[in-house]
N, C-alpha and C positions, 0 to 999 in steps of 0.2 A: 290888758290893763284896765282898771276900773274907769279911768278917764275916757276910754274909747267906747265904752258900752253905751248903746242907745243913740249914737250919732254917727253920721257918715264921715269917714276920713277920706279926703281927696287923694287920688292917685298921684304918686310921685312921677313927674315928668322926667324924661331922660335928660333934659337940660337943667334940671333943678339943682344938680350938683355935679361937678366934673367927674366924680367917681361913679355916679349913677349909671351913666352910659357905659362905663367900663364893665360894671357888673352885668348889665344887660347883654353886652357883647360876649362876655364870658359864658353867661347862661346859654346863649344861642349856640356858641361853639361846642359846649358840652353836649347839648341836645342834638347837635348835628352829628357828633360822634355816636350818640345812641342810635340814630337812624341808620348810620352806616354799619354799625356793628351787628344790629339785629338781622342783617342779611347773611351773616356767617353760618356755616354748617358745623355740626357737632360730629366728631368722629366717634363711632362705637357707642352712641347713646341714642335711645329712643326719643324722638322729638315730640314728647307729650306736652311740653310746656312752651311751645313756640307758636301758639295761636296769635293772630295779629290783633292790633289794637281794637278793631271793630268787634271782634269776638269778645275781647275783654269787656267792652261796653255792654254787650248783650248779656254778659254774665254778672254784671254788677248786682243783679237781683239776688245772686247767691250771697253777697255780702250782707244784705238785709236779712236773709234767712239765718245767717250766722248770728246776727244780733238777737234773733229769736231763739237760737239754740241749735242750728244745723251747721255742720261743716263736714268736709270730706277729706279723708286721707287717701292720696292717689299715688300710683306709680304707673309709668307708661300711660296707656289709655284705660287702665283698669281701676275700678274703685275698690280700695282695700277695706275701707271702714267708713261708715256713716254713723255719726253720733247725734242723738237727739237729747237736748238739755231741757230740763223743766223750766229753767229761768236763766236768762243771760244776765250777768252782773252789770250794774250800772258803773260806768267808768268815773273816776274821781276827777276833780279839777286838776289839770296837769301843771298849773302854775302854783299849786299849794306848796309852801315851803316846808322843808324838813331840816332837822339839825344834822350837820355833817360833823363827824368825829374823825380822829386820826389814830393810827396804831403803828408802832415801829416794831420791826422784827428782822431776823437775820435770814439771809438767803445764801445758798451755795452758788458759786459762780466759777467760771474758769480762772478767775483771779483769786479765788479763795472766798471765805465767808465775808459777806458785806451786810451792813444794816441799811434798810430802807424804810421809808414812812409812806403809808397809803391812807387816802381819805375814803370814808365809807359812810353810808346811812343804813340804819338797822331798825326794823319794826316788826311787830307781830310775834307769834309764838308757835312752836311746833318743830317739825323737822326743818333743818336749815336749807335755804334756797339761795344760792349765790347768783347774782345778776351781773353780766359782763357786757359792757358797751363796745362799740366799734371804734375804728381808728379816727382820731380827731374829735371824738365826741366826749361825753362825760356821763357820770352816773345819773344825771337828771333825765337822760333819755328814757329811763324806766319809770319816771314819776306817773305817767298815765295808767300803769298797771300795778304799781307797787301796793296800793291799798287793797286792791282786789286779792292779790296773792297773799298779803299779810293776814287776811282773814283766816288762813289755814296754815301758814308757814312762818318760820323765823326768816324774814327776808333781809338779805344783806346785799345792797348795791354798792359796788366799788368803782373808784376811779383807777383805771389801769396805770401802771408805772409810766410816768412821763405825760400823763393826761389829766385833765381836770385839776384838782388840788393835790394830787399825789406827786411826790417827788420823782424825778427821773432816776433811772439806775445810775450808780456811781460810774464815773468815766471808765470806759473800757469793758463794761459788762454788756454783753450782747442782748438784743431784744428778740432773740429767737425762741422757738417753741421749747427747746430743751432748757431754757432759763426761765421763761415767763410762767409756764405751767407749774413747775415746782414752786416758783415764788408764790403763786396763788395758793398752793397747798400750804406753804408756810404761813401765809396770811390767815388762812382758815384755822390753823393750829393756834396762832396768836389770839384769835377771837374765840377760841374754845369750842370750835366745831370740827367735826370729822366727816369726811366724805359727804359733802352737801349735794343736793340736787343742783344742777347748773343750767341756767338759761343764758344764752349769749347771742348777740347780734353781730354779724359780719366778722371782724377780727375776734370779737368775743365768742362767736359761735365756733370758730376754729379752735380757740383756746379751750372751750368747753369740751369739744370732741377729744382733744389731746388729754385733758384731765380724765375723761372717761376711759380713754385707752390705757392710761398708766395707773388706773385704779384710784383716782382721787375724787371721783364723782359717783353717786348712786343712780342718777339718771341725767340725761342730757337733752335739752331742747335747743337746737341750733337754728336760728332765724337768719336765712341767707348767709350761711357761713362762707368765709374765705377759704381758698385752698382747693377748689374744685374747678378751676378755670383752665382754659387752654392758654398757651403763651400769648396769643393775640388778645384774648379777653383780659388777661392780667395786665398787659401793657395799656390797654384801653382804660381799665379801671384806675390804674395808677396815674395815668395822664389826667383823667377827670378829677381825681382826688387832689392832685397838685394844682390844677386850675382853680378848684374851690378854695384851697389854702391861699393861693396867690391873691384871689379876690378878697378873702377875709383879711389878709395882711395889708392890702392896699387901702382899705376903707378906714378913714378916721372914725372915731366913735360917733361924732355928730352926724356923719352921713349914714352910718349903720343904723342909728336910732331912727333917722328920718325914713329910710327905706323900710324898716321893720314896721312902721305904722300903717302901711297899706298892704292889701292882699297881693298886689302886683309886686311890691318890693320883697315880700316874704317868699313869693314864688321864685323871684330871681336869686335870692340868697340860698334857699333850701329846696328848690324844686327837683334837684338831682337825687334827693334821698327820700322825699315824701311824695305820696300820690296826691295828697291834698294839702299842700304847704300853706295855702291861704287860711287854713283853720288853726295854724299855730298862733299862739299869742305873741305879740310884739316882744315881750320880755323874754320868752323862751328862745325866740330867734336871735335876739341880741346875745343872750348868754351862750348859746351853742356856737355862734359865729366867733365870739371872743375865745371860747374854748378851743376851737380849731386854730385860730391865729396863735394862741399861746401854748399850744401842745409841744412841750420840749422833746417828747419822744417820737414825734411824727416822722422825721426823716430816718431815724434809726430803725423804726418799726417798718417803714416802707422798704428800706434797704434789705432788712432781714427777710421780708416777705417775697423778695424777688425770686427766690429759689424754692418757695414752699409749694408743695403739692401734698394734699392729704390722701394717702393711698392705703391706709391701714383700716382693717375692720375694727369695730368697737363692740365686741361680744360681751354677753353676760350682764347687760343692763339695758333698761329701756332707752331708746334713742328716737327722737323725732327730728326730721329735717323739714323745716317749713319755709316756703318761698312766696314772697309777694308777687301777685300776677302782674304788677306794674313796677317791678324792680328794674330800674334803668341803669344801675351801677354794676351789680353782679347779675347777669341775665339768668332768668329762671330755668333755662335748660340745664344750668349747672346743677340744679337739684336732681336731675335724672342721673348725672354722673355720681352724685353723692349717694344715691340709692343703690347704684351698682357697686359702689365701694363698700357700703355698709348695708348688706342685703337685709339684715333684720330690722332696719330702721323703718319707721313710718315716714312717708313723704306726703306732706300736707300743702295744699295750695291755699294761700291767704288771698282770697279774692278781693280785689280793689285796693290792695296794700302796696306800698313802695318798699324801698330797701330797708328803711327803719320803720317797721310796721306798728310799733307800740302806740304811736300817736294816731295812725290812720284808722285803726280799729282795736282799741284797748280790750273790749270784751272778747273778741275773737282770739287775740294773742294770749290773753290770760287763760282762756279755756284750753287752748292747745298746750300751754305749759302745765296747767293743772292736770290734764288728762295724762300727760307723760309721767308726771311725778307719781300719780296714783298707780301706775302700772308696776312700780317697784315694791308695792306693799304685798 
């Protein structure tokens, strides 16, 4: 926020507010789970993405190379593709506001046709590019890369049903893949677009892959997509998500705003999904914590995800699976399983990025998306 620029903000002490300690303990508990889970083994998958944290630190230089225009698409221990860019785009201010609109449309459901309303932001011109956020988040997750992508595409970032400003599904309508993916297709029709490129993160990545599988997308970029977990990894991720939501629900607005003013507070609130949470703006952290707290579709989506395993190929279109090297929620070895499931996909390592990489390295994420979309031409 402008008021914080140019001056030092004191760290929030754990006894500054009764909820501050609670969030600190929650953060420690979640990270304790991270440490235990990283010792698990993966059945039937090459352990190409299980280097320890010290190796991650040694490879942080790759992230800087990516800013200059280098990144690598890998599978196993082999390099599939190295791309050299002439110039890396400059990321925009992630706090820059955009106008949010709504659209109402009819979806098919097990209960028959139902009308729902979704919120979205749209900018740019060209082929359509649909951006899908993860569970508990909102469309503003894409703000760090939206302007870069809009220089070439008609960019539509949406709040998924029951998240952000989008209405939840009508009572009784399930939040499963068979309902949500076609609903997104109906949303596209309502907006006058057909078979967009799709980029999604986490839940959004899973939905993007399903849209590609059923012919609703012309290319898919999936950033740490859900659905490639083992049962133990799924339980761990769901436990972490519920802990994050419990913390968000317990915090009064005054305590949330106070925590968000310091890098330590922002780390406690969002360190589970960002590699560099201290770089998030206070306003962004407050907004996404409120979005998590008020997500009416959270529990239904989590319940529907309990049985989800993405096991189908996505042939006939460009697919990129990209995973942050510091993803602590969906461990990066799941990317190897995704590559085995979708053999024609590129597997890209996002060096230095966490589970929600768009803020950690906007230039790199935008470049990965753009390179995928161009493969469909």
